[in-house]
All heavy atoms as TSV, in Angstrom:
chain	resi	resn	atom	element	x	y	z
A	1	MET	N	N	0.809	-1.211	-0.083
A	1	MET	CA	C	0.042	-0.057	0.011
A	1	MET	C	C	0.866	1.162	0.005
A	1	MET	O	O	1.030	1.839	-0.964
A	1	MET	CB	C	-0.875	-0.109	1.188
A	1	MET	CG	C	-1.934	1.035	1.382
A	1	MET	SD	S	-1.389	2.744	1.672
A	1	MET	CE	C	-0.330	2.481	2.931
A	2	CYS	N	N	1.503	1.533	1.085
A	2	CYS	CA	C	2.173	2.792	1.253
A	2	CYS	C	C	3.394	2.847	0.233
A	2	CYS	O	O	3.752	3.870	-0.208
A	2	CYS	CB	C	2.712	2.992	2.721
A	2	CYS	SG	S	1.366	3.345	3.793
A	3	GLY	N	N	4.043	1.623	-0.056
A	3	GLY	CA	C	5.052	1.604	-1.051
A	3	GLY	C	C	4.654	2.104	-2.403
A	3	GLY	O	O	5.277	2.860	-2.987
A	4	ALA	N	N	3.439	1.632	-2.836
A	4	ALA	CA	C	3.004	2.203	-4.090
A	4	ALA	C	C	2.624	3.687	-4.033
A	4	ALA	O	O	2.963	4.406	-4.962
A	4	ALA	CB	C	1.695	1.445	-4.516
A	5	ALA	N	N	2.052	4.105	-2.994
A	5	ALA	CA	C	1.745	5.676	-2.866
A	5	ALA	C	C	2.987	6.314	-2.634
A	5	ALA	O	O	2.998	7.553	-3.146
A	5	ALA	CB	C	0.818	5.610	-1.629
A	6	ALA	N	N	4.013	5.828	-2.095
A	6	ALA	CA	C	5.216	6.625	-1.739
A	6	ALA	C	C	6.235	6.673	-2.951
A	6	ALA	O	O	7.203	7.241	-2.857
A	6	ALA	CB	C	5.803	6.128	-0.510
A	7	ARG	N	N	5.992	5.920	-4.047
A	7	ARG	CA	C	6.901	5.840	-5.072
A	7	ARG	C	C	7.107	7.116	-5.977
A	7	ARG	O	O	7.877	7.060	-6.837
A	7	ARG	CB	C	6.579	4.656	-6.057
A	7	ARG	CG	C	7.116	3.385	-5.434
A	7	ARG	CD	C	7.222	2.358	-6.667
A	7	ARG	NE	N	5.993	1.602	-6.828
A	7	ARG	CZ	C	5.602	0.594	-6.110
A	7	ARG	NH1	N	6.412	0.109	-5.144
A	7	ARG	NH2	N	4.427	0.003	-6.292
A	8	GLY	N	N	6.462	8.143	-5.557
A	8	GLY	CA	C	6.776	9.358	-6.165
A	8	GLY	C	C	5.445	9.968	-6.782
A	8	GLY	O	O	4.341	9.476	-6.696
A	9	GLY	N	N	5.721	11.283	-7.225
A	9	GLY	CA	C	4.500	12.236	-7.521
A	9	GLY	C	C	3.801	11.611	-8.870
A	9	GLY	O	O	2.663	11.930	-9.022
A	10	VAL	N	N	4.443	10.660	-9.571
A	10	VAL	CA	C	3.820	10.165	-10.784
A	10	VAL	C	C	2.554	9.398	-10.384
A	10	VAL	O	O	1.505	9.601	-10.958
A	10	VAL	CB	C	4.732	9.168	-11.449
A	10	VAL	CG1	C	3.901	8.494	-12.631
A	10	VAL	CG2	C	5.907	9.973	-12.204
A	11	TYR	N	N	2.520	8.528	-9.278
A	11	TYR	CA	C	1.419	7.870	-8.949
A	11	TYR	C	C	0.344	8.870	-8.310
A	11	TYR	O	O	-0.848	8.601	-8.626
A	11	TYR	CB	C	1.839	6.843	-7.831
A	11	TYR	CG	C	0.664	5.972	-7.337
A	11	TYR	CD1	C	0.295	4.968	-8.147
A	11	TYR	CD2	C	-0.036	6.085	-6.174
A	11	TYR	CE1	C	-0.753	4.191	-7.823
A	11	TYR	CE2	C	-1.064	5.324	-5.804
A	11	TYR	CZ	C	-1.374	4.243	-6.702
A	11	TYR	OH	O	-2.422	3.390	-6.206
A	12	LEU	N	N	0.746	9.918	-7.694
A	12	LEU	CA	C	-0.166	10.889	-7.121
A	12	LEU	C	C	-0.865	11.587	-8.389
A	12	LEU	O	O	-2.152	11.913	-8.246
A	12	LEU	CB	C	0.531	11.900	-6.259
A	12	LEU	CG	C	1.096	11.394	-5.043
A	12	LEU	CD1	C	1.841	12.463	-4.159
A	12	LEU	CD2	C	0.026	10.774	-4.161
A	13	ARG	N	N	-0.156	11.977	-9.358
A	13	ARG	CA	C	-0.595	12.666	-10.419
A	13	ARG	C	C	-1.643	11.837	-11.221
A	13	ARG	O	O	-2.653	12.211	-11.677
A	13	ARG	CB	C	0.279	13.365	-11.367
A	13	ARG	CG	C	1.014	14.380	-10.647
A	13	ARG	CD	C	1.936	15.169	-11.738
A	13	ARG	NE	N	3.102	14.325	-12.004
A	13	ARG	CZ	C	4.203	14.341	-11.331
A	13	ARG	NH1	N	4.460	14.897	-10.140
A	13	ARG	NH2	N	5.287	13.593	-11.766
A	14	ALA	N	N	-1.271	10.503	-11.442
A	14	ALA	CA	C	-1.983	9.633	-12.358
A	14	ALA	C	C	-3.106	9.076	-11.698
A	14	ALA	O	O	-4.213	8.884	-12.339
A	14	ALA	CB	C	-1.093	8.546	-12.777
A	15	GLU	N	N	-3.107	8.689	-10.311
A	15	GLU	CA	C	-4.125	7.994	-9.693
A	15	GLU	C	C	-4.321	8.577	-8.339
A	15	GLU	O	O	-4.350	7.794	-7.331
A	15	GLU	CB	C	-3.756	6.493	-9.595
A	15	GLU	CG	C	-3.454	5.816	-10.839
A	15	GLU	CD	C	-4.620	5.583	-11.795
A	15	GLU	OE1	O	-5.682	5.839	-11.326
A	15	GLU	OE2	O	-4.408	5.453	-13.016
A	16	PRO	N	N	-4.798	9.817	-8.161
A	16	PRO	CA	C	-4.996	10.465	-6.822
A	16	PRO	C	C	-6.092	9.703	-6.049
A	16	PRO	O	O	-5.996	9.479	-4.774
A	16	PRO	CB	C	-5.345	11.888	-7.110
A	16	PRO	CG	C	-5.796	11.956	-8.441
A	16	PRO	CD	C	-4.966	10.917	-9.258
A	17	GLU	N	N	-7.167	9.268	-6.756
A	17	GLU	CA	C	-8.216	8.741	-6.025
A	17	GLU	C	C	-7.744	7.196	-5.456
A	17	GLU	O	O	-8.129	6.963	-4.260
A	17	GLU	CB	C	-9.379	8.323	-7.009
A	17	GLU	CG	C	-9.971	9.537	-7.530
A	17	GLU	CD	C	-9.327	10.189	-8.761
A	17	GLU	OE1	O	-8.407	9.461	-9.289
A	17	GLU	OE2	O	-9.825	11.092	-9.323
A	18	GLN	N	N	-6.916	6.555	-6.123
A	18	GLN	CA	C	-6.492	5.379	-5.603
A	18	GLN	C	C	-5.464	5.605	-4.503
A	18	GLN	O	O	-5.522	4.809	-3.418
A	18	GLN	CB	C	-5.802	4.518	-6.696
A	18	GLN	CG	C	-6.771	3.898	-7.665
A	18	GLN	CD	C	-5.910	3.097	-8.629
A	18	GLN	OE1	O	-4.717	3.276	-8.858
A	18	GLN	NE2	N	-6.746	2.133	-9.407
A	19	THR	N	N	-4.712	6.576	-4.421
A	19	THR	CA	C	-3.816	6.983	-3.424
A	19	THR	C	C	-4.545	7.304	-2.194
A	19	THR	O	O	-4.329	6.815	-1.138
A	19	THR	CB	C	-2.859	8.145	-3.862
A	19	THR	OG1	O	-2.234	7.787	-5.078
A	19	THR	CG2	C	-1.882	8.414	-2.805
A	20	VAL	N	N	-5.549	8.042	-2.316
A	20	VAL	CA	C	-6.485	8.608	-1.234
A	20	VAL	C	C	-7.129	7.365	-0.579
A	20	VAL	O	O	-7.076	7.072	0.635
A	20	VAL	CB	C	-7.457	9.542	-1.602
A	20	VAL	CG1	C	-8.458	9.743	-0.486
A	20	VAL	CG2	C	-6.744	10.801	-1.892
A	21	HIS	N	N	-7.656	6.412	-1.514
A	21	HIS	CA	C	-8.361	5.258	-0.977
A	21	HIS	C	C	-7.393	4.313	-0.187
A	21	HIS	O	O	-7.747	3.969	0.962
A	21	HIS	CB	C	-9.058	4.448	-2.125
A	21	HIS	CG	C	-9.743	3.235	-1.743
A	21	HIS	ND1	N	-11.012	3.383	-1.129
A	21	HIS	CD2	C	-9.446	2.011	-1.786
A	21	HIS	CE1	C	-11.306	2.127	-0.852
A	21	HIS	NE2	N	-10.358	1.309	-1.217
A	22	ALA	N	N	-6.270	4.107	-0.621
A	22	ALA	CA	C	-5.261	3.238	-0.015
A	22	ALA	C	C	-4.798	3.917	1.302
A	22	ALA	O	O	-4.681	3.208	2.398
A	22	ALA	CB	C	-4.030	3.135	-0.937
A	23	LEU	N	N	-4.566	5.173	1.338
A	23	LEU	CA	C	-4.203	5.839	2.584
A	23	LEU	C	C	-5.247	5.822	3.626
A	23	LEU	O	O	-4.947	5.744	4.852
A	23	LEU	CB	C	-3.647	7.285	2.378
A	23	LEU	CG	C	-2.286	7.256	1.625
A	23	LEU	CD1	C	-1.992	8.764	1.213
A	23	LEU	CD2	C	-1.283	6.807	2.404
A	24	LEU	N	N	-6.438	6.040	3.304
A	24	LEU	CA	C	-7.607	6.028	4.128
A	24	LEU	C	C	-7.811	4.635	4.700
A	24	LEU	O	O	-8.166	4.470	6.004
A	24	LEU	CB	C	-8.897	6.530	3.492
A	24	LEU	CG	C	-9.032	8.116	3.309
A	24	LEU	CD1	C	-10.235	8.400	2.482
A	24	LEU	CD2	C	-9.052	8.657	4.755
A	25	ASP	N	N	-7.713	3.636	3.871
A	25	ASP	CA	C	-7.745	2.249	4.367
A	25	ASP	C	C	-6.697	2.016	5.347
A	25	ASP	O	O	-6.962	1.382	6.370
A	25	ASP	CB	C	-7.613	1.241	3.162
A	25	ASP	CG	C	-8.925	1.102	2.405
A	25	ASP	OD1	O	-9.921	1.692	2.819
A	25	ASP	OD2	O	-8.814	0.554	1.293
A	26	ALA	N	N	-5.483	2.313	5.122
A	26	ALA	CA	C	-4.336	2.193	6.081
A	26	ALA	C	C	-4.623	2.899	7.371
A	26	ALA	O	O	-4.334	2.366	8.469
A	26	ALA	CB	C	-3.029	2.697	5.379
A	27	TYR	N	N	-5.102	4.183	7.214
A	27	TYR	CA	C	-5.318	4.952	8.427
A	27	TYR	C	C	-6.503	4.289	9.318
A	27	TYR	O	O	-6.317	4.364	10.545
A	27	TYR	CB	C	-5.731	6.371	7.984
A	27	TYR	CG	C	-6.093	7.248	9.178
A	27	TYR	CD1	C	-5.133	7.752	9.932
A	27	TYR	CD2	C	-7.331	7.561	9.621
A	27	TYR	CE1	C	-5.294	8.613	11.007
A	27	TYR	CE2	C	-7.707	8.381	10.652
A	27	TYR	CZ	C	-6.614	8.802	11.405
A	27	TYR	OH	O	-6.846	9.718	12.522
A	28	ARG	N	N	-7.457	3.835	8.789
A	28	ARG	CA	C	-8.521	3.105	9.438
A	28	ARG	C	C	-7.974	1.899	10.096
A	28	ARG	O	O	-8.419	1.635	11.225
A	28	ARG	CB	C	-9.758	2.836	8.637
A	28	ARG	CG	C	-10.359	4.061	8.141
A	28	ARG	CD	C	-11.584	3.823	7.242
A	28	ARG	NE	N	-12.212	4.992	6.746
A	28	ARG	CZ	C	-12.402	5.418	5.445
A	28	ARG	NH1	N	-11.913	4.485	4.567
A	28	ARG	NH2	N	-12.880	6.496	5.164
A	29	ALA	N	N	-7.101	1.177	9.614
A	29	ALA	CA	C	-6.600	-0.031	10.100
A	29	ALA	C	C	-5.438	0.318	11.190
A	29	ALA	O	O	-5.488	-0.458	12.274
A	29	ALA	CB	C	-5.910	-0.864	9.000
A	30	SER	N	N	-4.801	1.294	11.030
A	30	SER	CA	C	-3.677	1.597	12.007
A	30	SER	C	C	-3.330	3.094	11.906
A	30	SER	O	O	-2.366	3.648	11.384
A	30	SER	CB	C	-2.535	0.817	11.647
A	30	SER	OG	O	-1.492	1.041	12.636
A	31	PRO	N	N	-4.187	3.981	12.595
A	31	PRO	CA	C	-4.139	5.396	12.525
A	31	PRO	C	C	-2.687	5.806	13.028
A	31	PRO	O	O	-2.193	6.818	12.292
A	31	PRO	CB	C	-5.208	5.992	13.488
A	31	PRO	CG	C	-6.034	4.819	13.824
A	31	PRO	CD	C	-5.388	3.543	13.472
A	32	GLY	N	N	-2.239	5.419	14.117
A	32	GLY	CA	C	-0.854	5.906	14.629
A	32	GLY	C	C	0.117	5.590	13.724
A	32	GLY	O	O	1.179	6.358	13.456
A	33	GLU	N	N	0.097	4.497	12.976
A	33	GLU	CA	C	1.251	4.062	12.102
A	33	GLU	C	C	1.294	4.883	10.947
A	33	GLU	O	O	2.305	5.201	10.398
A	33	GLU	CB	C	0.966	2.529	11.779
A	33	GLU	CG	C	2.037	1.882	10.980
A	33	GLU	CD	C	3.306	1.643	11.719
A	33	GLU	OE1	O	3.333	1.516	12.899
A	33	GLU	OE2	O	4.476	1.538	11.074
A	34	VAL	N	N	0.124	5.229	10.505
A	34	VAL	CA	C	0.041	6.133	9.301
A	34	VAL	C	C	0.289	7.649	9.685
A	34	VAL	O	O	1.134	8.309	8.969
A	34	VAL	CB	C	-1.358	5.990	8.568
A	34	VAL	CG1	C	-1.447	7.019	7.413
A	34	VAL	CG2	C	-1.515	4.606	8.045
A	35	ARG	N	N	-0.317	8.029	10.733
A	35	ARG	CA	C	-0.164	9.501	11.243
A	35	ARG	C	C	1.344	9.722	11.607
A	35	ARG	O	O	1.736	10.996	11.241
A	35	ARG	CB	C	-0.988	9.679	12.366
A	35	ARG	CG	C	-1.140	11.075	12.821
A	35	ARG	CD	C	-2.195	11.282	13.966
A	35	ARG	NE	N	-2.141	10.225	14.812
A	35	ARG	CZ	C	-3.241	9.534	15.087
A	35	ARG	NH1	N	-4.293	9.717	14.454
A	35	ARG	NH2	N	-3.273	8.380	15.976
A	36	ASP	N	N	2.100	8.883	12.077
A	36	ASP	CA	C	3.494	9.126	12.612
A	36	ASP	C	C	4.555	9.078	11.519
A	36	ASP	O	O	5.639	9.240	11.750
A	36	ASP	CB	C	3.764	8.297	13.675
A	36	ASP	CG	C	2.937	8.501	14.902
A	36	ASP	OD1	O	2.337	9.614	14.995
A	36	ASP	OD2	O	2.779	7.589	15.729
A	37	ARG	N	N	4.179	8.786	10.139
A	37	ARG	CA	C	5.128	8.668	9.101
A	37	ARG	C	C	5.318	10.016	8.231
A	37	ARG	O	O	4.279	10.365	7.640
A	37	ARG	CB	C	4.749	7.606	8.160
A	37	ARG	CG	C	4.867	6.159	8.894
A	37	ARG	CD	C	4.781	5.052	7.828
A	37	ARG	NE	N	4.836	3.848	8.560
A	37	ARG	CZ	C	5.881	3.182	8.688
A	37	ARG	NH1	N	6.901	3.555	8.129
A	37	ARG	NH2	N	5.836	1.901	9.276
A	38	PRO	N	N	6.471	10.669	8.377
A	38	PRO	CA	C	6.563	11.879	7.680
A	38	PRO	C	C	6.345	11.702	6.107
A	38	PRO	O	O	5.912	12.695	5.597
A	38	PRO	CB	C	8.076	12.300	7.992
A	38	PRO	CG	C	8.398	11.656	9.252
A	38	PRO	CD	C	7.598	10.312	9.281
A	39	ALA	N	N	6.813	10.601	5.593
A	39	ALA	CA	C	6.640	10.470	4.069
A	39	ALA	C	C	5.169	10.396	3.814
A	39	ALA	O	O	4.609	11.144	2.692
A	39	ALA	CB	C	7.340	9.123	3.729
A	40	ILE	N	N	4.367	9.911	4.544
A	40	ILE	CA	C	2.873	9.867	4.333
A	40	ILE	C	C	2.273	11.280	4.514
A	40	ILE	O	O	1.393	11.584	3.721
A	40	ILE	CB	C	2.208	8.828	5.148
A	40	ILE	CG1	C	2.587	7.375	4.881
A	40	ILE	CG2	C	0.641	9.006	5.083
A	40	ILE	CD1	C	1.990	6.375	5.613
A	41	ARG	N	N	2.732	11.974	5.484
A	41	ARG	CA	C	2.179	13.381	5.770
A	41	ARG	C	C	2.514	14.194	4.470
A	41	ARG	O	O	1.875	15.071	4.044
A	41	ARG	CB	C	2.727	14.026	6.959
A	41	ARG	CG	C	2.054	13.400	8.215
A	41	ARG	CD	C	2.411	14.217	9.536
A	41	ARG	NE	N	3.796	14.496	9.663
A	41	ARG	CZ	C	4.568	13.715	10.439
A	41	ARG	NH1	N	3.963	12.641	11.004
A	41	ARG	NH2	N	5.780	13.990	10.772
A	42	ARG	N	N	3.780	14.014	3.968
A	42	ARG	CA	C	4.095	14.829	2.737
A	42	ARG	C	C	3.210	14.450	1.581
A	42	ARG	O	O	2.836	15.287	0.782
A	42	ARG	CB	C	5.570	14.467	2.361
A	42	ARG	CG	C	6.587	15.262	3.263
A	42	ARG	CD	C	7.978	15.174	2.700
A	42	ARG	NE	N	8.539	13.794	2.649
A	42	ARG	CZ	C	9.100	13.123	3.707
A	42	ARG	NH1	N	9.376	13.664	4.764
A	42	ARG	NH2	N	9.584	12.037	3.440
A	43	ILE	N	N	2.889	13.157	1.391
A	43	ILE	CA	C	2.021	12.607	0.340
A	43	ILE	C	C	0.511	13.409	0.558
A	43	ILE	O	O	-0.051	13.915	-0.376
A	43	ILE	CB	C	1.806	11.086	0.248
A	43	ILE	CG1	C	3.184	10.650	-0.192
A	43	ILE	CG2	C	0.665	10.737	-0.660
A	43	ILE	CD1	C	3.225	9.020	0.029
A	44	VAL	N	N	0.179	13.301	1.709
A	44	VAL	CA	C	-1.119	14.085	1.992
A	44	VAL	C	C	-1.219	15.459	1.696
A	44	VAL	O	O	-2.088	16.001	1.135
A	44	VAL	CB	C	-1.713	13.741	3.462
A	44	VAL	CG1	C	-2.872	14.387	3.815
A	44	VAL	CG2	C	-1.912	12.154	3.693
A	45	THR	N	N	-0.172	16.134	2.053
A	45	THR	CA	C	0.044	17.595	1.768
A	45	THR	C	C	-0.019	17.841	0.268
A	45	THR	O	O	-0.686	18.794	-0.207
A	45	THR	CB	C	1.357	18.068	2.369
A	45	THR	OG1	O	1.345	17.912	3.914
A	45	THR	CG2	C	1.503	19.647	2.026
A	46	GLU	N	N	0.741	17.000	-0.373
A	46	GLU	CA	C	0.827	17.138	-1.859
A	46	GLU	C	C	-0.552	16.817	-2.520
A	46	GLU	O	O	-1.101	17.573	-3.308
A	46	GLU	CB	C	1.823	16.201	-2.549
A	46	GLU	CG	C	1.976	16.302	-4.020
A	46	GLU	CD	C	2.951	15.470	-4.596
A	46	GLU	OE1	O	3.911	14.942	-3.780
A	46	GLU	OE2	O	2.995	15.249	-5.849
A	47	LEU	N	N	-1.379	15.831	-1.977
A	47	LEU	CA	C	-2.701	15.622	-2.531
A	47	LEU	C	C	-3.609	16.717	-2.192
A	47	LEU	O	O	-4.466	17.129	-2.986
A	47	LEU	CB	C	-3.198	14.277	-1.738
A	47	LEU	CG	C	-2.800	12.904	-2.334
A	47	LEU	CD1	C	-3.191	11.845	-1.259
A	47	LEU	CD2	C	-3.311	12.729	-3.666
A	48	ALA	N	N	-3.525	17.337	-1.000
A	48	ALA	CA	C	-4.378	18.463	-0.725
A	48	ALA	C	C	-4.106	19.713	-1.564
A	48	ALA	O	O	-5.018	20.474	-1.838
A	48	ALA	CB	C	-4.200	18.766	0.882
A	49	GLU	N	N	-2.813	19.820	-1.916
A	49	GLU	CA	C	-2.422	20.989	-2.734
A	49	GLU	C	C	-2.833	20.694	-4.188
A	49	GLU	O	O	-3.394	21.654	-4.923
A	49	GLU	CB	C	-0.963	21.250	-2.773
A	49	GLU	CG	C	-0.509	21.773	-1.367
A	49	GLU	CD	C	1.072	21.824	-1.286
A	49	GLU	OE1	O	1.854	21.272	-2.104
A	49	GLU	OE2	O	1.435	22.270	-0.192
A	50	ARG	N	N	-2.610	19.524	-4.714
A	50	ARG	CA	C	-2.912	19.286	-6.136
A	50	ARG	C	C	-4.286	18.779	-6.522
A	50	ARG	O	O	-4.774	18.910	-7.524
A	50	ARG	CB	C	-1.989	18.291	-6.659
A	50	ARG	CG	C	-0.453	18.647	-6.695
A	50	ARG	CD	C	0.391	17.592	-7.158
A	50	ARG	NE	N	1.770	18.014	-7.304
A	50	ARG	CZ	C	2.832	17.467	-7.886
A	50	ARG	NH1	N	2.439	16.459	-8.774
A	50	ARG	NH2	N	3.937	18.059	-7.854
A	51	HIS	N	N	-4.900	18.168	-5.493
A	51	HIS	CA	C	-6.272	17.493	-5.727
A	51	HIS	C	C	-7.185	17.753	-4.595
A	51	HIS	O	O	-7.728	16.810	-4.005
A	51	HIS	CB	C	-6.015	15.941	-5.883
A	51	HIS	CG	C	-5.089	15.589	-7.083
A	51	HIS	ND1	N	-5.343	15.750	-8.413
A	51	HIS	CD2	C	-3.777	15.233	-6.956
A	51	HIS	CE1	C	-4.298	15.340	-8.993
A	51	HIS	NE2	N	-3.405	14.999	-8.113
A	52	PRO	N	N	-7.415	19.064	-4.228
A	52	PRO	CA	C	-8.138	19.302	-3.027
A	52	PRO	C	C	-9.712	18.882	-3.020
A	52	PRO	O	O	-10.213	18.682	-2.200
A	52	PRO	CB	C	-8.152	20.833	-2.951
A	52	PRO	CG	C	-7.824	21.371	-4.317
A	52	PRO	CD	C	-6.972	20.170	-4.997
A	53	ARG	N	N	-10.214	18.762	-4.388
A	53	ARG	CA	C	-11.618	18.344	-4.598
A	53	ARG	C	C	-11.759	16.739	-4.778
A	53	ARG	O	O	-12.951	16.259	-4.768
A	53	ARG	CB	C	-12.147	19.060	-5.796
A	53	ARG	CG	C	-12.272	20.471	-5.474
A	53	ARG	CD	C	-13.019	21.255	-6.601
A	53	ARG	NE	N	-12.944	22.678	-6.491
A	53	ARG	CZ	C	-11.899	23.430	-7.016
A	53	ARG	NH1	N	-11.005	22.861	-7.926
A	53	ARG	NH2	N	-11.988	24.643	-6.831
A	54	THR	N	N	-10.610	15.973	-4.772
A	54	THR	CA	C	-10.863	14.686	-4.793
A	54	THR	C	C	-11.423	13.980	-3.522
A	54	THR	O	O	-11.056	14.454	-2.464
A	54	THR	CB	C	-9.395	13.947	-4.909
A	54	THR	OG1	O	-8.855	14.504	-6.202
A	54	THR	CG2	C	-9.527	12.543	-5.022
A	55	ALA	N	N	-12.494	13.081	-3.775
A	55	ALA	CA	C	-13.139	12.562	-2.682
A	55	ALA	C	C	-12.154	11.889	-1.595
A	55	ALA	O	O	-11.268	11.216	-2.035
A	55	ALA	CB	C	-14.112	11.442	-3.100
A	56	GLY	N	N	-12.278	12.337	-0.398
A	56	GLY	CA	C	-11.383	11.693	0.871
A	56	GLY	C	C	-10.253	12.531	0.989
A	56	GLY	O	O	-9.793	12.401	2.183
A	57	VAL	N	N	-9.948	13.454	0.223
A	57	VAL	CA	C	-8.641	14.299	0.554
A	57	VAL	C	C	-8.893	15.178	1.743
A	57	VAL	O	O	-8.100	15.123	2.639
A	57	VAL	CB	C	-8.247	15.157	-0.816
A	57	VAL	CG1	C	-7.206	16.141	-0.367
A	57	VAL	CG2	C	-7.606	14.218	-1.768
A	58	PRO	N	N	-10.025	15.936	1.872
A	58	PRO	CA	C	-10.232	16.678	3.036
A	58	PRO	C	C	-10.217	15.785	4.343
A	58	PRO	O	O	-9.658	16.304	5.384
A	58	PRO	CB	C	-11.726	17.388	2.863
A	58	PRO	CG	C	-11.794	17.310	1.386
A	58	PRO	CD	C	-11.102	16.210	0.860
A	59	GLU	N	N	-10.973	14.590	4.250
A	59	GLU	CA	C	-10.888	13.796	5.498
A	59	GLU	C	C	-9.534	13.285	5.870
A	59	GLU	O	O	-9.052	13.416	7.001
A	59	GLU	CB	C	-11.777	12.598	5.210
A	59	GLU	CG	C	-11.799	11.551	6.273
A	59	GLU	CD	C	-12.513	10.272	5.840
A	59	GLU	OE1	O	-13.268	10.306	4.854
A	59	GLU	OE2	O	-12.509	9.393	6.602
A	60	LEU	N	N	-8.750	12.928	4.961
A	60	LEU	CA	C	-7.381	12.434	5.012
A	60	LEU	C	C	-6.590	13.631	5.539
A	60	LEU	O	O	-5.816	13.383	6.422
A	60	LEU	CB	C	-6.776	11.898	3.795
A	60	LEU	CG	C	-5.498	11.239	3.795
A	60	LEU	CD1	C	-5.571	9.994	4.805
A	60	LEU	CD2	C	-5.125	10.794	2.487
A	61	ASN	N	N	-6.599	14.703	4.988
A	61	ASN	CA	C	-5.753	15.856	5.413
A	61	ASN	C	C	-6.158	16.221	6.893
A	61	ASN	O	O	-5.254	16.507	7.633
A	61	ASN	CB	C	-6.118	17.054	4.415
A	61	ASN	CG	C	-5.094	18.119	4.560
A	61	ASN	OD1	O	-3.912	17.909	4.762
A	61	ASN	ND2	N	-5.642	19.398	4.631
A	62	ALA	N	N	-7.359	16.232	7.227
A	62	ALA	CA	C	-7.806	16.567	8.611
A	62	ALA	C	C	-7.317	15.627	9.516
A	62	ALA	O	O	-6.964	15.903	10.714
A	62	ALA	CB	C	-9.346	16.710	8.696
A	63	ALA	N	N	-7.246	14.490	9.205
A	63	ALA	CA	C	-6.752	13.212	10.108
A	63	ALA	C	C	-5.251	13.209	10.378
A	63	ALA	O	O	-4.769	12.944	11.462
A	63	ALA	CB	C	-7.281	11.880	9.522
A	64	LEU	N	N	-4.563	13.634	9.335
A	64	LEU	CA	C	-3.003	13.481	9.435
A	64	LEU	C	C	-2.287	14.880	9.635
A	64	LEU	O	O	-1.157	14.672	10.166
A	64	LEU	CB	C	-2.490	12.815	8.037
A	64	LEU	CG	C	-3.056	11.406	7.868
A	64	LEU	CD1	C	-2.406	10.846	6.696
A	64	LEU	CD2	C	-2.825	10.505	9.188
A	65	ILE	N	N	-2.848	15.849	9.068
A	65	ILE	CA	C	-2.053	17.135	9.223
A	65	ILE	C	C	-2.493	17.950	10.358
A	65	ILE	O	O	-3.809	18.318	10.377
A	65	ILE	CB	C	-2.212	17.948	7.881
A	65	ILE	CG1	C	-1.847	17.012	6.745
A	65	ILE	CG2	C	-1.363	19.218	7.945
A	65	ILE	CD1	C	-0.376	16.523	6.705
A	66	PRO	N	N	-1.697	18.166	11.341
A	66	PRO	CA	C	-2.054	19.104	12.514
A	66	PRO	C	C	-2.534	20.433	12.066
A	66	PRO	O	O	-1.985	21.025	11.112
A	66	PRO	CB	C	-0.868	19.146	13.405
A	66	PRO	CG	C	0.198	18.505	12.631
A	66	PRO	CD	C	-0.245	17.988	11.385
A	67	ALA	N	N	-3.604	20.940	12.725
A	67	ALA	CA	C	-4.170	22.308	12.375
A	67	ALA	C	C	-3.206	23.418	12.870
A	67	ALA	O	O	-2.394	23.255	13.685
A	67	ALA	CB	C	-5.467	22.431	12.969
């Protein structure tokens, strides 16, 4: 899951919906494991900047990025 999402911006640009879905599934299964990884926080930040209207991005951003 995270390996595919973390392989670079190409995956984020090509398949943002799949990235969001995979990260939300991982977060629901193990919130602390996902929340505490800087690489995942960077991916979520990039998703929020590039794809703010993609379903699940606001939820994911709120869950992982401190206000």
